[in-house]
Structures are given as structure tokens and as C-alpha cells.
N, C-alpha and C positions, 0 to 999 in steps of 0.2 A: 494601969491606964496605957502604958507603952506597949504591952503586949496586943491591945486592940489596934493601935496605930500601926503595928507591924503588918498584922493581918490585912488591914485594908489596903496597905502599900501593895502586899502580895498580890491582893485579888485585883487591884487595879492594873497590875503589871500583867497579870493573866489574862484579864479581858483584853487587854490592849493586843497582847500575843495572838489571842485567839482572832480578834478583828483583823490583824496584819495578815494571819495565815489565810483567814476567809477572802480577804481582797486579793491575796496573790493567787489563791486557787480559782476565784472569779476570773481574774485576768488570765489565767492558763486555759480555763474554760473557754474564755471568749477567744483567746489566740488560737485555741485548738479548733473552735468552731469556724473561726475566720478561715484557717488553713484548710479546712475540709472543704468548705464552701467555695474557697478559691481553685482548690484542686478539681471539684466537681465542675465548677465553673470553665475552668482553663485546660485541665488534662483528661478528666474524666467525662467532659461533656461531647456531645455529638460533633460539635465543630473541633475539639481537642483531638478526636480519634481521627477525624479525617484530615486533620493537619499531620498527624503521624505518619498517614500514607503518603501524602504530599511530600513531606520532608525526607522521607525514605527514598521517594524517586529522584528528588533532588540531589540526595547523596549517592545515586545508583546503588542503593541497598536494596536489591531486588528480593532478598531473603526476607527482610523484615516486611516489605510491601505486601509479598504473597501470604505472610504468615498471618496478616491481620484476618479475624473472622470475616467471612463472607467475601474476601477478595477475588477469590477464584470462582467462576461460575460453575455450577453444576450441570450435568448433561441434562437434568430436568428442566432446569431454568433456560438452557440453550433451546431445548426444544419447544417449550412453551412460547419461547421468542422467535421461533420459526427459524432457528439457526442450526447449522449441521453440529454433531456432537463429536466427541473424540479427536478435538483439534489439536494439531501440534503444538507445542510451545516453545518453538524454535526462536520466537523473538521476545521471549520472557527473560531477557539476559542484558545485564548491565551495559555491554558494548554498544546496543542499539539505542540506549538513552540519551536525551540531550540535556538542555540547561532548563531547570526551573528556579526562578528567581522571584523576590518580592511577593512572598506568599501571603496573601491578606484576607482575612473573613470578612465577607459581605454580610451573610445572614445565615442565621440557625434557627429555623421555625419548625412547629408542629406541623406535619403533613397529613396526620390521621391521629384520632384520639385514641386511646387505650380502652376501647370499647368492649368488644366481647371477652369474655374470661378466656385466658389462654392465648390472646393476642398480645404483641409487642408495640407499644407506641412507637411511630415512625416520625422521624424528622428529616427535612429538606436543608441541606447544608450547601450554600454558594461561597465559593472563593474565587478571587482574583489572583492572579499572577502573571509573570511574564514567561513565556514559552520561547526558548531559543530568542529572547530579546523582544518577542511580540506580546503585547498586552492582550490577554484574554481571561476567560473563565470558565468553569466548569461547576455543574449542578451534581450533588451525590445524595442518595437516599439511604439513611441509617436507621437502625431499630435497636431498642433497648435489649441487651442481652443477659442482663441479671446485675448482681451488685458483688462488690468485695468487701467481706466482713460486715455486709449490712448497711455499708456506708457510702463507697464509692460505685457509681454508676458504670457499668461496662456496656460495650456498644458492639454492633457488627454490621456490615453494609447489607441493607435489605435487597439492594441491587448491586450486583458485582460492578465495580468500576472498570474491568477490563473492556477493551474493545474487541472485536472480531473483525478484522480486515479481510475482506472479501475480494481478491485479486485475479482480473480477468487479463490474460496476457494474450493479445491479438497477434497471431503469425508466429507463435514462439512458444517457450514453455518456462524459460528462466527469466528473473527479473533481480534486480538489486536493489536492497533496502537498509539504507543506513550502514552501507559498506558490507552488508551480508548477501551473498548471491544464493538466491533459492530456486529450486526446480518445482514447479506446480505439479508435473507429473508424479512427484513423490508420493502424492495423496491417493493417485488412481489405481484402480485394481490391476493385479499382475496381468490378467488377461485382456485389459481394456485397449481398445484399438488406438494407434497413434492418431493425435488430433492435431490439426494445423494450428488452432487457437485452443488455450487450456486455462483452467480456473483452478485456484487454490484458496482455502480459508485457513486464517492462523490467530490463534490468540494474541492480543498485543496490549501492552500498558497504554493507559489513557489517565491524564493527558500526556500527549508526547507529539513529536513532530517527525513525521517519516519520510525521508527523501528517497524516492522511488524513480528508478530508471532502467534502461537496457543498452548495453553496448558491447557488441562482440563484433567479430572481424567482418561480418557482413550485414549485419543489423544494427539500428540505433533507435531508441525511443527517448524523447526530449524528457529530461529530467523535471519530476514535479515535486512540489514540497507538500506535504499532505498534514497538515494539525489536526489531531485527533483529540477531541474536547467533549466526546460524549461516550457513554459505554454502549455496549451492542453493536450492531453491524455499521462498517463504513466500507463503502464500496470503491473500488479503484480500478481504472483501467490503464493498462499499458499496452500502446500499440507499437509495435516493433516494425518499422520499415527499412527497406533497403538503404544503405548508405552509399558513398560515392564509390566505394571500392566494388560492392556488389553490382551497381549499375554499369561501372566500366568494365567489369568482367563480362557482363552480360551483352554489352554492347560490343566488345571485342569477338565474342562467339558468334554473336549473329552477323557481323561483318565478313567473318571467316566464312561462314556458311553461304553468304550472298556471294563472296568471292568464289567459292568453289562451285557454285552454279553457273558462273560465267565460263568456266572452262568447259562447258558443254556446248559444242558447235552446232546446235540445233535451234530451231525456232521457238520451241516450247521445251525447255529444260526441265527435265523429269524432276517430281517433287520440289519444286522450286515456284516461288511466288510471282515469277514475272515470265512473260513469253509474248510473241506476237503471230499474228495471222497475216500471210501473204498470199494474195490470189494469183500473183504471177509466178512465173518460173523462176526458182532460185538458182543463181548462176555460179555461188561462191559461199565457202562454209561462213556461217553467220559468226561474228565476233562480237561477244558480250563484254561489258564492263559496268561498273556502278557508277552513276553519276552522282547521285545523293543518297547516302545511307539513311534509313528511318532512325530517328533519334529515340532511343531507349527511355522510356518512362514508365515504372512499375507501380503498381498498387495492389494491396492484399485483397485476395478473392476468398472464395469458400474453401479452396484447399491449395491454392498456390499464388505466388506472385504473377500479376497479369500485366501485359501490354496490349492494349486494345489495338484493332487495326489502325496501323500508322503507316502513312505514305512515303514511298522513296521514289527513285528515278533510275532505272536502268538505261543502258545506252547499247544501240545494236549497229553494227556496220555490216552490210551484206549486199551483194550485187545480185539484181534481179533483171529479167527480160520478160518486156510486156507481151503478153499472149495475143493482144489485140493487133500491135503493129510490129512486134519484134524489137523495140527499142531497148537499148541497155542502159541502166541507171544503178545509181548506188543509194541504197537506204542508209542513211546516216542521222539517226535521231534518238531523243529520249523517250524511252516507254515507261509511262508512270505504273506504279504497282503498289499494293499495300499488303502488310504482314502483321499478324498478331502472334504473341507467343505467351505461354505459361512456363514460370519457372518454379522449380522446387529445390530445396537444399538437400541433399543426401546425407545421412549419417557420418560420412567422412568428410563432410564439408565442401564436397564438390557441388556444381551445379547442374542439374538435369533440365534441359531447355526442349520444350516442344512447340511446334507450329500449331496456331489455333485455326 
């Protein structure tokens, strides 16, 4: 009788142990399933994939950002978008990146069904964030790339998030972007003629803010801050215009030219913009001076910086005798004139000025 009781006790203990093990296993499987679900939702989701890219840019970790599948556009994709290929990667460096903070997922929605066999489903992901302190957002398109161990979903950018900055520099070739000075002519063919205005295209990170300007000894372009929050082409125009040093140098050279003209003691100084016709007999050598110099104001033209016809005043003093009655008199008067000029900057930095 005691033997049966002992067996019953052992069987009860065994059953309870089995039940306990099953409960533990169920809890472990539930935890594992929850963990897998959480990872697929937060890390291995389309939104989580895009967050990796944004956080890499926030950390100025360009290597990680570019290593994400689909981050860099192919030449075929650029061609399909009507953009130039073989673009320089000069701007794909950490030193040109600014600040990205407060990264917040707005939406992660299907943008196309996994319809045809062989196609991957795509999702549209939108994030809010602060770009150099300013609140903005950007939309990304990603696609399923496969799975890891048949459990975790992997993703790739369906459209590269990188931008293509197409920079036009008017009246110059150089520009400065986030502290980096670039020469657009570096992309021109070796035998290409020198152009007054130039263009260059560059791969660049998006989202990012690009501060673009031009500031040299003679030319200045107003600084502009360009937030780039879309992939593909972003057009930027940099207009380099003469600064006060440039204008002052041209004014001095024009004044010197006009002063040289006044040394000619004739009524019509040769190759000069002023002169006078006198019908009476000239009795003394004409003495010229400049009463009012034309004020130089330059604008960019097709191939030079131009000053349109601008008025000035020369002054002449000369003795004349009337052919009618022989009376002697002195012509002492201002003579209005106008002059236009074209100016180019020579390779050595000097100015070449030509009358128009």
C-alpha cells in the first residue's frame, strides 16, 4: 500500500515538473516571438533602416551611411533621372555635414504592393528632424531586400537618398560650400574653352544644409544657405559680382586714362571719349581737365564685366578768334561726354579694361 502511494507522489511531482517546464518554454517562446517582432518593427523595419541612415549622418559617420544598400545612386539611375553620371564624390565627407537632431518617425506606409513575381514591395518612410536647428522633414523610398535566417527583414533604398547639387557659378568658376572651395572647371574636358560662367554637378548627402558663397580678392557672391531635403537634383546659382576693391581699381584706371587724355593739347584727343569742334580760329593750345569723372558701376555680361555708357564732364580752356569779325575770346566750359567699358580678370589677377 505504501508502494502505491509513493508512485503516486512521484507521478504528481513529474507532472508538475513537466507543466512547469512547458510554462517556462511557452514564456521563452513568447518572449522570443515578442523580441523578434520588436526587432522587425524597430530595427529591421523600413523605418528602422532609414533611421540607421539618418543617425549615421547625425554622427557624421559617412562610411556607415554610404554602406547602406542603395544609398549611392547607380549611373543607370542617374541617367534615368536625366542627371549626369560619373559625378565627383568630393562632398561625401564628414567635414561638410551639419547637425541633425530630434529624429522622429512620422509614417512608414506601403507605397506599392508586392505584386509581380520577382518584384520587391516598397514602402514610403517619412521622418521629421531638426536640420541645423530648423525643423523639417524628408521622404524616403525603400524596398524589401530579403531576410536574415528567414526571420528578420532586410531593406534597401529603392531610390538613393543622395542629392545631386548642380551649381552654376556666374562670372567665375570657384565657389565655397560648407568651408570647402571647389572649382567647377575641374569637371570640364581638358580642351574645353575657358568660360566666363561655369557649371559643376556633385553628389551630396541629403538631408543637409549647404552654405554656399564666393569671396575672393575681386569678386563676392552673397552667402546663401541651401537646405537639401530631397534626393535627386538641387539647382544652385552663385553670382560672383565685383566687390569694392574691384570697382575701386577700375575707377582708378579709368580716371588715369581720362587724365592721360587731357595731356593732349588738341580739340579732339586721339582715342579718347571727349572732344570739341570749334568753327573759329584757335589761337592757343587747348587745355583739358576732367570736371566730373564717370562713376564706375559694373554688371556681369556674356564674357566680361561691363559698365554701360556713363556720362562725365571734361573741361576745356582755349583762346579763339572769330572768323566773322576777328574778335578774340576764351572758351572756358564743360564738355559732356560718355564712356562705356568692359573688364576682364586676367589669369595673373590683373584687370584688362577695354573701351566700348
